[in-house]
C-alpha positions in Angstrom: -13.7 -15.1 -10.0 -16.1 -16.6 -12.6 -19.0 -16.1 -10.1 -18.1 -12.4 -9.6 -17.8 -11.8 -13.4 -21.1 -13.5 -13.9 -22.9 -11.4 -11.3 -21.3 -8.1 -12.3 -23.9 -7.2 -15.1 -26.7 -8.0 -12.7 -25.3 -5.8 -10.0 -24.8 -3.0 -12.5 -28.4 -3.4 -13.8 -29.8 -3.3 -10.2 -27.9 -0.3 -9.0 -27.4 1.7 -12.2 -30.1 4.3 -11.4 -28.8 4.9 -7.9 -25.2 5.3 -9.1 -26.4 7.8 -11.8 -28.2 9.8 -9.1 -25.1 9.9 -7.0 -23.1 11.1 -10.0 -25.6 13.9 -10.7 -25.6 14.9 -7.1 -21.8 15.0 -7.0 -21.7 17.1 -10.2 -24.1 19.7 -8.8 -22.3 19.8 -5.5 -18.8 20.2 -7.1 -20.2 22.9 -9.5 -21.6 24.9 -6.6 -18.4 24.4 -4.6 -16.1 25.5 -7.4 -18.3 28.6 -8.1 -18.0 29.6 -4.5 -14.2 29.0 -4.4 -14.6 26.3 -1.7 -12.8 22.9 -1.4 -14.1 19.7 0.0 -11.5 18.4 2.4 -13.5 15.3 3.4 -12.2 12.9 0.7 -8.6 13.7 1.4 -8.9 13.5 5.1 -10.9 10.2 5.0 -8.6 8.5 2.5 -5.4 9.6 4.4 -6.9 8.4 7.6 -7.8 5.1 6.2 -4.4 4.6 4.7 -2.8 5.4 8.1 -5.1 2.9 9.9 -4.4 0.1 7.4 -0.6 0.9 7.7 -0.7 0.7 11.5 -2.7 -2.5 11.4 -0.2 -4.1 8.9 2.9 -3.3 10.9 1.6 -3.4 14.5 -1.6 -5.4 14.4 -0.1 -8.7 13.4 1.6 -11.7 14.9 5.1 -10.2 15.0 4.0 -7.4 17.4 2.3 -10.0 19.6 5.4 -12.2 19.6 7.8 -9.2 20.3 5.7 -7.1 22.7 2.5 -8.7 24.0 3.7 -12.2 24.7 6.7 -11.1 26.7 4.5 -8.9 28.8 2.0 -11.7 29.3 4.9 -14.0 30.3 6.0 -11.6 33.0 2.4 -11.3 34.2 1.9 -15.0 34.2 5.0 -16.1 36.1 3.2 -18.7 38.2 2.9 -22.2 37.0 -0.9 -22.3 36.4 -0.9 -19.0 34.5 2.2 -20.0 32.5 0.4 -23.3 31.5 -2.7 -21.3 30.4 -0.5 -18.9 28.4 1.1 -21.9 26.6 -2.3 -23.5 25.9 -4.0 -20.4 24.5 -1.0 -18.6 23.1 -2.3 -18.8 19.5 -5.8 -17.6 20.6 -4.2 -14.7 22.5 -2.4 -13.7 19.3 -5.7 -13.6 17.4 -7.3 -11.7 20.2 -4.6 -9.0 19.7 -5.2 -9.1 16.0 -8.9 -8.6 16.5 -8.4 -5.8 19.0 -6.2 -3.8 16.6 -8.9 -4.2 13.9 -11.6 -2.9 16.2 -9.4 0.0 17.3 -8.6 0.9 13.8 -12.1 0.7 12.5 -14.0 2.2 15.5 -11.9 3.7 18.3 -9.5 5.8 16.2 -11.5 7.2 13.2 -14.4 8.8 14.9 -12.5 11.0 17.4 -10.0 12.0 14.7 -12.8 12.9 12.2 -14.8 14.7 14.9 -11.7 16.7 15.9 -11.2 17.9 12.3 -14.8 18.5 11.2 -16.7 19.0 14.5 -20.4 18.5 14.6 -20.7 17.4 11.0 -18.6 14.3 11.8 -21.4 13.2 14.2 -24.0 13.4 11.4 -21.7 11.6 9.0 -21.3 8.6 11.3 -24.9 8.6 12.6 -26.6 8.8 9.2 -24.2 6.3 7.7 -24.8 3.8 10.5 -28.5 4.4 10.5 -28.7 3.5 6.8 -28.6 -0.2 7.7 -32.0 -0.1 9.4 -33.6 2.1 6.8 -33.0 -0.2 3.8 -33.3 -3.8 5.1 -34.8 -5.0 1.8 -31.6 -4.3 -0.1 -29.6 -6.4 2.3 -32.1 -9.3 1.9 -31.7 -9.2 -1.9 -27.9 -9.2 -1.5 -28.1 -12.2 0.7 -30.0 -14.1 -1.9 -26.9 -13.8 -4.1 -24.2 -14.0 -1.5 -25.3 -17.1 0.4 -25.3 -19.4 -2.7 -21.8 -18.0 -3.6 -20.5 -18.7 -0.1 -22.0 -22.2 -0.2 -20.2 -22.9 -3.5 -16.9 -21.6 -2.2 -17.2 -23.5 1.0 -17.4 -26.8 -1.0 -13.9 -26.2 -2.4 -11.2 -28.4 -0.8 -8.8 -25.5 -0.1 -11.5 -23.6 1.8 -11.4 -26.1 4.7 -7.6 -26.0 4.9 -7.6 -22.2 5.2 -10.6 -21.6 7.5 -10.9 -21.2 10.4 -7.7 -19.3 11.0 -7.6 -20.6 14.5 -7.2 -24.4 14.1 -8.1 -25.2 17.8 -11.5 -23.6 17.5 -13.1 -27.0 17.9 -11.0 -28.0 21.0 -13.5 -26.6 23.5 -16.5 -24.3 23.8 -14.2 -21.7 25.3 -12.0 -21.8 22.3 -15.0 -21.6 19.9 -16.8 -18.8 21.7 -13.7 -16.6 22.1 -12.7 -17.2 18.5 -16.2 -16.3 17.3 -16.0 -13.2 19.5 -12.6 -12.3 17.9 -13.9 -12.6 14.4 -17.0 -10.6 15.2 -14.8 -7.9 16.8 -12.6 -7.7 13.7 -14.9 -8.1 10.8 -18.2 -6.5 11.8 -16.8 -3.0 12.7 -15.5 -2.7 9.2 -19.0 -1.6 8.3 -18.7 1.2 10.9 -15.9 2.7 8.9 -16.9 1.8 5.3 -20.3 3.5 5.5 -19.1 6.8 7.0 -16.3 6.6 4.4 -18.8 6.3 1.6 -20.9 9.2 3.0 -17.8 11.4 3.3 -16.8 10.7 -0.3 -20.1 10.6 -2.1 -20.6 14.4 -2.6 -17.3 14.7 -4.4 -16.8 11.3 -6.0 -20.4 10.3 -6.7 -20.8 6.6 -7.4 -17.0 6.3 -7.2 -17.4 6.5 -3.4 -18.9 3.0 -3.4 -15.9 1.4 -5.0 -13.5 3.5 -2.8 -15.3 2.2 0.2 -14.5 -1.4 -0.8 -10.7 -0.8 -0.8 -10.2 -1.3 3.0 -12.2 -4.5 2.9 -10.3 -6.0 -0.1 
């Protein structure tokens, strides 16, 4: 927390002009929209969709669903001795694999078809432009890394960090455990950007710079 508080003024100084431009753009857009009698449905649709995705992940993407539904199904499918032994050995890893799949499904598989069904062709441009922004501004990501990497290093030196991470305690047991676990984490954390950027693009015209902070909510 002290690191975040210390960096906040620097972040504001670096991005203040961009945020002000977004606010001016949103003001002009909303003024024209109100004058024409229109209404921007994108913020409401996107925020409701995100709330539903997070709710589904909370209640059906955790360990309890795996214990109650997925493991019994795997147990029936793995009735032979060798498969039953493998299930017992990798039971925890399978649980995290289910957790990762539900995150990927929530961030990638479900949002785009739903948004495209509601808004048609404009949904494709929202996702394409938002995802293409990564390659168009590589310098900003490099500057952010200069601040993030030292902060990560400082946090990793704390004693409670090692007791919490990695979630999967058997990641060092074998290369199979390590590679599958790294695949699970990549599958769950990386796709968040595929939702957060289209979310910011869908909200920016109505919320201005507020879209940036709204985008951070699903990641928090």
